[in-house]
C-alpha positions in Angstrom: 0.0 0.0 0.3 1.7 3.4 -1.1 1.1 6.7 0.6 -0.2 10.2 -0.5 3.2 11.1 -0.6 4.3 8.4 -2.9 1.3 8.4 -4.8 2.2 11.7 -5.6 5.7 11.4 -6.5 4.5 8.1 -8.9 2.1 10.9 -10.3 4.1 13.5 -11.3 6.5 10.6 -13.3 3.5 9.3 -14.9 2.7 13.1 -16.7 5.9 12.1 -19.0 4.9 8.7 -19.6 3.0 7.4 -23.2 -0.3 5.6 -23.6 1.2 2.4 -24.1 -2.4 0.4 -24.0 -6.2 1.7 -25.1 -9.4 -0.5 -23.8 -12.1 -0.1 -26.2 -15.4 -2.0 -27.0 -15.6 -5.1 -25.0 -15.2 -5.7 -21.5 -11.2 -6.9 -19.8 -10.7 -10.2 -20.4 -7.5 -12.5 -20.1 -5.4 -11.3 -23.4 -5.8 -7.7 -22.1 -5.4 -8.4 -18.5 -2.2 -10.5 -19.4 -1.0 -7.3 -21.8 -1.3 -4.9 -18.7 0.7 -7.6 -16.5 3.4 -7.7 -18.7 3.5 -4.0 -19.2 3.8 -3.8 -15.8 6.3 -6.2 -15.1 8.8 -4.7 -17.4 7.8 -1.0 -16.8 6.5 -0.9 -13.4 4.3 2.4 -14.1 1.8 2.5 -16.9 -0.5 4.9 -18.5 -3.7 3.1 -20.3 -6.6 4.9 -22.0 -10.0 4.0 -22.0 -11.8 4.9 -25.0 -15.0 6.2 -23.4 -16.9 6.6 -26.7 -17.0 2.6 -27.2 -16.0 1.1 -24.1 -18.9 -0.4 -21.2 -16.7 0.7 -18.4 -16.1 4.0 -16.8 -12.2 4.5 -16.3 -13.0 4.1 -12.7 -14.3 0.7 -13.1 -11.6 -0.5 -15.6 -8.6 0.6 -13.1 -10.1 -1.3 -10.6 -10.7 -4.3 -12.0 -7.5 -4.1 -13.8 -5.3 -3.2 -10.4 -6.8 -6.1 -8.8 -5.9 -8.7 -11.3 -2.7 -7.8 -11.8 -1.6 -7.4 -8.0 -1.0 -3.5 -8.9 -2.3 -0.3 -7.5 -4.2 2.1 -9.2 -2.0 5.8 -8.9 -4.7 8.2 -10.7 -7.7 8.1 -12.9 -8.1 11.4 -14.0 -10.5 11.9 -17.7 -10.3 8.9 -19.7 -6.6 8.0 -18.5 -5.4 5.5 -15.7 -2.4 5.1 -14.0 -1.0 1.6 -12.7 2.1 0.8 -10.7 3.2 -2.6 -9.6 7.0 -2.9 -8.0 9.4 -5.1 -9.8 11.7 -6.4 -7.1 14.4 -7.3 -9.8 14.3 -3.8 -11.5 13.2 -1.2 -8.8 13.3 1.7 -11.5 10.8 3.2 -8.8 12.5 2.6 -5.6 13.5 6.0 -4.8 10.3 7.5 -5.1 8.9 5.1 -3.0 10.8 4.8 -0.6 
């Protein structure tokens, strides 16, 4: 569980991230969960976009489902963007920002 200060630090870092995954039509299914899981393993901090015009889920609902399925933390949901974080003990790229 991250503190408010740790979340704020990660939010700052996420501002410069590119969106790497988009959620459109259809529900969140296993292939999408695997893609998010792989991205979290490789990058630790990722940005996702929910195409609100076509998606049946709100960005908040999608964030909660993905966070639970990938054992990650929702850092921010703003508009149609989601930022997720999961620490990778082997990389620890963001350790200085969460310790």
